[in-house]
N, CA, C and O atoms as a GROMACS GRO file, in nm:
protein
  332
    1MET      N    1   1.888  -1.202  -0.252
    1MET     CA    2   1.811  -1.112  -0.344
    1MET      C    3   1.854  -1.179  -0.501
    1MET      O    4   1.961  -1.232  -0.530
    2THR      N    5   1.748  -1.161  -0.580
    2THR     CA    6   1.756  -1.203  -0.713
    2THR      C    7   1.847  -1.105  -0.794
    2THR      O    8   1.873  -0.992  -0.753
    3ASN      N    9   1.892  -1.154  -0.906
    3ASN     CA   10   1.970  -1.071  -1.014
    3ASN      C   11   1.881  -0.937  -1.046
    3ASN      O   12   1.934  -0.826  -1.054
    4PHE      N   13   1.747  -0.957  -1.063
    4PHE     CA   14   1.671  -0.849  -1.120
    4PHE      C   15   1.681  -0.751  -0.972
    4PHE      O   16   1.720  -0.635  -0.982
    5ALA      N   17   1.651  -0.796  -0.864
    5ALA     CA   18   1.621  -0.702  -0.740
    5ALA      C   19   1.745  -0.626  -0.725
    5ALA      O   20   1.742  -0.506  -0.697
    6LEU      N   21   1.881  -0.708  -0.747
    6LEU     CA   22   2.007  -0.646  -0.726
    6LEU      C   23   2.042  -0.535  -0.830
    6LEU      O   24   2.104  -0.433  -0.798
    7ASP      N   25   2.000  -0.561  -0.956
    7ASP     CA   26   2.015  -0.458  -1.059
    7ASP      C   27   1.916  -0.326  -1.049
    7ASP      O   28   1.947  -0.209  -1.071
    8MET      N   29   1.800  -0.372  -1.013
    8MET     CA   30   1.700  -0.250  -0.968
    8MET      C   31   1.771  -0.172  -0.862
    8MET      O   32   1.783  -0.051  -0.875
    9LYS      N   33   1.825  -0.243  -0.746
    9LYS     CA   34   1.887  -0.157  -0.637
    9LYS      C   35   1.999  -0.073  -0.704
    9LYS      O   36   1.995   0.049  -0.690
   10LYS      N   37   2.088  -0.125  -0.768
   10LYS     CA   38   2.200  -0.070  -0.816
   10LYS      C   39   2.143   0.081  -0.892
   10LYS      O   40   2.189   0.194  -0.873
   11ARG      N   41   2.048   0.048  -0.966
   11ARG     CA   42   1.992   0.163  -1.036
   11ARG      C   43   1.916   0.265  -0.968
   11ARG      O   44   1.887   0.371  -1.023
   12GLY      N   45   1.875   0.229  -0.830
   12GLY     CA   46   1.805   0.318  -0.752
   12GLY      C   47   1.655   0.306  -0.760
   12GLY      O   48   1.579   0.385  -0.703
   13LYS      N   49   1.618   0.205  -0.832
   13LYS     CA   50   1.471   0.166  -0.865
   13LYS      C   51   1.413   0.078  -0.788
   13LYS      O   52   1.490  -0.003  -0.736
   14SER      N   53   1.265   0.063  -0.756
   14SER     CA   54   1.214  -0.066  -0.684
   14SER      C   55   1.110  -0.118  -0.769
   14SER      O   56   1.062  -0.055  -0.864
   15LYS      N   57   1.081  -0.219  -0.741
   15LYS     CA   58   0.979  -0.297  -0.794
   15LYS      C   59   0.835  -0.242  -0.752
   15LYS      O   60   0.736  -0.264  -0.822
   16GLY      N   61   0.829  -0.178  -0.649
   16GLY     CA   62   0.696  -0.127  -0.601
   16GLY      C   63   0.626  -0.039  -0.686
   16GLY      O   64   0.665   0.011  -0.792
   17LYS      N   65   0.505  -0.024  -0.621
   17LYS     CA   66   0.421   0.089  -0.697
   17LYS      C   67   0.482   0.221  -0.702
   17LYS      O   68   0.555   0.260  -0.611
   18LYS      N   69   0.455   0.295  -0.808
   18LYS     CA   70   0.497   0.443  -0.815
   18LYS      C   71   0.409   0.531  -0.750
   18LYS      O   72   0.288   0.520  -0.769
   19ASN      N   73   0.459   0.626  -0.667
   19ASN     CA   74   0.382   0.711  -0.613
   19ASN      C   75   0.358   0.830  -0.706
   19ASN      O   76   0.457   0.880  -0.760
   20ASN      N   77   0.238   0.880  -0.730
   20ASN     CA   78   0.204   0.984  -0.815
   20ASN      C   79   0.231   1.115  -0.754
   20ASN      O   80   0.242   1.215  -0.824
   21LEU      N   81   0.243   1.119  -0.623
   21LEU     CA   82   0.259   1.241  -0.563
   21LEU      C   83   0.414   1.271  -0.536
   21LEU      O   84   0.441   1.366  -0.462
   22GLY      N   85   0.507   1.205  -0.587
   22GLY     CA   86   0.650   1.208  -0.552
   22GLY      C   87   0.697   1.131  -0.429
   22GLY      O   88   0.626   1.056  -0.361
   23THR      N   89   0.827   1.159  -0.409
   23THR     CA   90   0.881   1.084  -0.300
   23THR      C   91   0.838   1.167  -0.168
   23THR      O   92   0.826   1.290  -0.169
   24ARG      N   93   0.816   1.089  -0.057
   24ARG     CA   94   0.806   1.152   0.069
   24ARG      C   95   0.933   1.175   0.151
   24ARG      O   96   0.986   1.088   0.221
   25ASN      N   97   0.978   1.302   0.135
   25ASN     CA   98   1.099   1.312   0.208
   25ASN      C   99   1.090   1.406   0.322
   25ASN      O  100   1.196   1.448   0.367
   26ILE      N  101   0.978   1.446   0.374
   26ILE     CA  102   0.965   1.535   0.491
   26ILE      C  103   0.922   1.433   0.612
   26ILE      O  104   0.829   1.353   0.599
   27ARG      N  105   0.994   1.446   0.720
   27ARG     CA  106   0.982   1.376   0.836
   27ARG      C  107   0.888   1.432   0.921
   27ARG      O  108   0.908   1.551   0.945
   28LEU      N  109   0.778   1.374   0.981
   28LEU     CA  110   0.714   1.422   1.090
   28LEU      C  111   0.724   1.347   1.211
   28LEU      O  112   0.695   1.228   1.201
   29VAL      N  113   0.762   1.395   1.341
   29VAL     CA  114   0.795   1.322   1.451
   29VAL      C  115   0.659   1.313   1.554
   29VAL      O  116   0.585   1.411   1.560
   30CYS      N  117   0.634   1.212   1.622
   30CYS     CA  118   0.511   1.222   1.716
   30CYS      C  119   0.585   1.149   1.832
   30CYS      O  120   0.646   1.044   1.814
   31CYS      N  121   0.576   1.209   1.949
   31CYS     CA  122   0.623   1.125   2.074
   31CYS      C  123   0.496   1.090   2.152
   31CYS      O  124   0.401   1.166   2.172
   32VAL      N  125   0.509   0.966   2.193
   32VAL     CA  126   0.389   0.916   2.265
   32VAL      C  127   0.442   0.847   2.395
   32VAL      O  128   0.559   0.808   2.400
   33ASN      N  129   0.360   0.832   2.496
   33ASN     CA  130   0.407   0.755   2.610
   33ASN      C  131   0.396   0.603   2.604
   33ASN      O  132   0.346   0.547   2.507
   34GLU      N  133   0.444   0.539   2.707
   34GLU     CA  134   0.441   0.385   2.689
   34GLU      C  135   0.308   0.335   2.690
   34GLU      O  136   0.286   0.240   2.615
   35ASN      N  137   0.213   0.380   2.761
   35ASN     CA  138   0.076   0.341   2.751
   35ASN      C  139   0.030   0.354   2.607
   35ASN      O  140  -0.030   0.260   2.555
   36GLU      N  141   0.053   0.461   2.542
   36GLU     CA  142  -0.005   0.498   2.414
   36GLU      C  143   0.050   0.406   2.305
   36GLU      O  144  -0.012   0.354   2.212
   37GLN      N  145   0.196   0.395   2.339
   37GLN     CA  146   0.271   0.295   2.235
   37GLN      C  147   0.208   0.162   2.250
   37GLN      O  148   0.184   0.104   2.144
   38ILE      N  149   0.172   0.095   2.377
   38ILE     CA  150   0.111  -0.040   2.376
   38ILE      C  151  -0.028  -0.037   2.294
   38ILE      O  152  -0.062  -0.122   2.212
   39ILE      N  153  -0.097   0.069   2.329
   39ILE     CA  154  -0.228   0.069   2.266
   39ILE      C  155  -0.223   0.072   2.100
   39ILE      O  156  -0.309   0.019   2.029
   40ILE      N  157  -0.111   0.139   2.055
   40ILE     CA  158  -0.091   0.162   1.911
   40ILE      C  159  -0.062   0.013   1.833
   40ILE      O  160  -0.111  -0.034   1.730
   41ASP      N  161   0.043  -0.041   1.929
   41ASP     CA  162   0.103  -0.175   1.885
   41ASP      C  163  -0.009  -0.279   1.874
   41ASP      O  164  -0.015  -0.362   1.784
   42LYS      N  165  -0.102  -0.266   1.982
   42LYS     CA  166  -0.213  -0.379   2.009
   42LYS      C  167  -0.295  -0.361   1.882
   42LYS      O  168  -0.324  -0.457   1.811
   43PHE      N  169  -0.330  -0.239   1.856
   43PHE     CA  170  -0.426  -0.236   1.750
   43PHE      C  171  -0.371  -0.270   1.607
   43PHE      O  172  -0.438  -0.329   1.523
   44LEU      N  173  -0.238  -0.225   1.586
   44LEU     CA  174  -0.175  -0.279   1.452
   44LEU      C  175  -0.162  -0.433   1.455
   44LEU      O  176  -0.168  -0.493   1.348
   45LYS      N  177  -0.146  -0.494   1.561
   45LYS     CA  178  -0.136  -0.629   1.557
   45LYS      C  179  -0.269  -0.682   1.533
   45LYS      O  180  -0.275  -0.774   1.451
   46GLN      N  181  -0.389  -0.639   1.594
   46GLN     CA  182  -0.500  -0.689   1.585
   46GLN      C  183  -0.570  -0.675   1.450
   46GLN      O  184  -0.648  -0.759   1.405
   47TYR      N  185  -0.538  -0.566   1.390
   47TYR     CA  186  -0.570  -0.544   1.241
   47TYR      C  187  -0.479  -0.586   1.148
   47TYR      O  188  -0.497  -0.560   1.029
   48LYS      N  189  -0.390  -0.641   1.182
   48LYS     CA  190  -0.266  -0.695   1.092
   48LYS      C  191  -0.211  -0.569   1.013
   48LYS      O  192  -0.173  -0.591   0.898
   49VAL      N  193  -0.205  -0.466   1.052
   49VAL     CA  194  -0.131  -0.351   0.978
   49VAL      C  195   0.019  -0.382   0.982
   49VAL      O  196   0.086  -0.398   1.084
   50ASN      N  197   0.063  -0.387   0.851
   50ASN     CA  198   0.215  -0.412   0.835
   50ASN      C  199   0.288  -0.287   0.819
   50ASN      O  200   0.406  -0.288   0.853
   51ASN      N  201   0.234  -0.167   0.768
   51ASN     CA  202   0.304  -0.062   0.734
   51ASN      C  203   0.246   0.055   0.820
   51ASN      O  204   0.149   0.126   0.796
   52LYS      N  205   0.330   0.056   0.927
   52LYS     CA  206   0.288   0.156   1.035
   52LYS      C  207   0.269   0.310   0.990
   52LYS      O  208   0.171   0.381   1.012
   53SER      N  209   0.391   0.344   0.919
   53SER     CA  210   0.396   0.486   0.847
   53SER      C  211   0.265   0.506   0.773
   53SER      O  212   0.192   0.599   0.806
   54ARG      N  213   0.233   0.428   0.680
   54ARG     CA  214   0.121   0.449   0.591
   54ARG      C  215  -0.009   0.445   0.659
   54ARG      O  216  -0.102   0.518   0.624
   55TRP      N  217  -0.017   0.352   0.765
   55TRP     CA  218  -0.139   0.375   0.850
   55TRP      C  219  -0.155   0.504   0.932
   55TRP      O  220  -0.266   0.557   0.936
   56MET      N  221  -0.036   0.564   1.007
   56MET     CA  222  -0.044   0.687   1.058
   56MET      C  223  -0.080   0.790   0.951
   56MET      O  224  -0.171   0.868   0.976
   57ARG      N  225  -0.020   0.795   0.841
   57ARG     CA  226  -0.041   0.868   0.730
   57ARG      C  227  -0.195   0.895   0.706
   57ARG      O  228  -0.253   1.002   0.722
   58GLU      N  229  -0.244   0.787   0.670
   58GLU     CA  230  -0.379   0.782   0.616
   58GLU      C  231  -0.478   0.806   0.716
   58GLU      O  232  -0.588   0.855   0.689
   59THR      N  233  -0.436   0.769   0.854
   59THR     CA  234  -0.542   0.809   0.972
   59THR      C  235  -0.535   0.954   0.997
   59THR      O  236  -0.639   1.016   1.018
   60LEU      N  237  -0.425   1.012   0.996
   60LEU     CA  238  -0.396   1.162   1.035
   60LEU      C  239  -0.475   1.232   0.899
   60LEU      O  240  -0.571   1.306   0.918
   61LEU      N  241  -0.430   1.203   0.772
   61LEU     CA  242  -0.490   1.290   0.680
   61LEU      C  243  -0.658   1.262   0.654
   61LEU      O  244  -0.740   1.338   0.602
   62GLY      N  245  -0.674   1.146   0.701
   62GLY     CA  246  -0.846   1.111   0.687
   62GLY      C  247  -0.893   1.207   0.787
   62GLY      O  248  -0.968   1.298   0.753
   63PHE      N  249  -0.854   1.193   0.912
   63PHE     CA  250  -0.919   1.291   1.003
   63PHE      C  251  -0.908   1.438   0.970
   63PHE      O  252  -0.999   1.511   1.010
   64ILE      N  253  -0.803   1.494   0.898
   64ILE     CA  254  -0.801   1.632   0.866
   64ILE      C  255  -0.900   1.660   0.755
   64ILE      O  256  -0.964   1.765   0.756
   65TYR      N  257  -0.916   1.561   0.650
   65TYR     CA  258  -1.005   1.580   0.546
   65TYR      C  259  -1.146   1.589   0.611
   65TYR      O  260  -1.225   1.679   0.584
   66LYS      N  261  -1.167   1.503   0.687
   66LYS     CA  262  -1.323   1.491   0.747
   66LYS      C  263  -1.347   1.616   0.824
   66LYS      O  264  -1.458   1.669   0.817
   67SER      N  265  -1.253   1.666   0.895
   67SER     CA  266  -1.272   1.781   1.000
   67SER      C  267  -1.292   1.898   0.882
   67SER      O  268  -1.389   1.974   0.891
   68MET      N  269  -1.218   1.907   0.794
   68MET     CA  270  -1.219   2.034   0.675
   68MET      C  271  -1.361   2.017   0.616
   68MET      O  272  -1.436   2.114   0.606
   69ASN      N  273  -1.392   1.908   0.583
   69ASN     CA  274  -1.535   1.887   0.512
   69ASN      C  275  -1.655   1.916   0.604
   69ASN      O  276  -1.757   1.966   0.559
   70ASP      N  277  -1.644   1.886   0.724
   70ASP     CA  278  -1.748   1.894   0.835
   70ASP      C  279  -1.745   2.061   0.839
   70ASP      O  280  -1.853   2.120   0.840
   71ASN      N  281  -1.639   2.124   0.840
   71ASN     CA  282  -1.607   2.286   0.870
   71ASN      C  283  -1.646   2.376   0.735
   71ASN      O  284  -1.654   2.499   0.738
   72TYR      N  285  -1.664   2.316   0.649
   72TYR     CA  286  -1.668   2.384   0.502
   72TYR      C  287  -1.778   2.503   0.514
   72TYR      O  288  -1.886   2.480   0.568
   73PRO      N  289  -1.748   2.623   0.466
   73PRO     CA  290  -1.826   2.714   0.475
   73PRO      C  291  -1.958   2.722   0.381
   73PRO      O  292  -1.945   2.732   0.259
   74THR      N  293  -2.075   2.719   0.439
   74THR     CA  294  -2.190   2.730   0.354
   74THR      C  295  -2.268   2.860   0.338
   74THR      O  296  -2.242   2.952   0.415
   75LEU      N  297  -2.353   2.873   0.253
   75LEU     CA  298  -2.436   2.993   0.220
   75LEU      C  299  -2.515   3.023   0.341
   75LEU      O  300  -2.537   3.140   0.374
   76PHE      N  301  -2.562   2.913   0.415
   76PHE     CA  302  -2.672   2.934   0.518
   76PHE      C  303  -2.621   2.865   0.642
   76PHE      O  304  -2.542   2.771   0.632
   77ASP      N  305  -2.664   2.910   0.763
   77ASP     CA  306  -2.612   2.855   0.872
   77ASP      C  307  -2.688   2.725   0.910
   77ASP      O  308  -2.792   2.696   0.851
   78GLU      N  309  -2.644   2.656   0.996
   78GLU     CA  310  -2.711   2.504   1.013
   78GLU      C  311  -2.870   2.503   1.049
   78GLU      O  312  -2.955   2.423   1.009
   79TYR      N  313  -2.892   2.634   1.150
   79TYR     CA  314  -3.026   2.653   1.177
   79TYR      C  315  -3.137   2.661   1.061
   79TYR      O  316  -3.240   2.594   1.054
   80GLU      N  317  -3.091   2.763   0.969
   80GLU     CA  318  -3.164   2.805   0.850
   80GLU      C  319  -3.187   2.665   0.745
   80GLU      O  320  -3.283   2.639   0.673
   81MET      N  321  -3.066   2.592   0.765
   81MET     CA  322  -3.085   2.463   0.652
   81MET      C  323  -3.171   2.358   0.693
   81MET      O  324  -3.225   2.284   0.612
   82ARG      N  325  -3.188   2.347   0.831
   82ARG     CA  326  -3.275   2.242   0.903
   82ARG      C  327  -3.436   2.292   0.886
   82ARG      O  328  -3.525   2.209   0.901
   83MET      N  329  -3.459   2.401   0.862
   83MET     CA  330  -3.590   2.453   0.855
   83MET      C  331  -3.653   2.434   0.728
   83MET      O  332  -3.768   2.474   0.709
   0.00000   0.00000   0.00000
C-alpha cells in the first residue's frame, strides 16, 4: 500500500466514491442451491460483473421499482384507458 492509502486507512476513510445515502450496514441474506449458484456465477463471469453485492442490490431494487411502477394506482382502470 502507498503512504496515502495507509494514512487514509488509519483515519477510516477510503479513496472511493462517497455514498449519498449513507453507509450500508444492514445485511440481507439469501440462500440458493448449488444449481442456482452455478447459474449466478456463470452470469457474473459472462457479463464481467466484479461487484456481486452491488449487482444483487441493483437487480433486486430495479425489479421492485418496476413492479411498484406497473402497479401504481390510476384514476381509471385499464379497460377504460384503452377505449
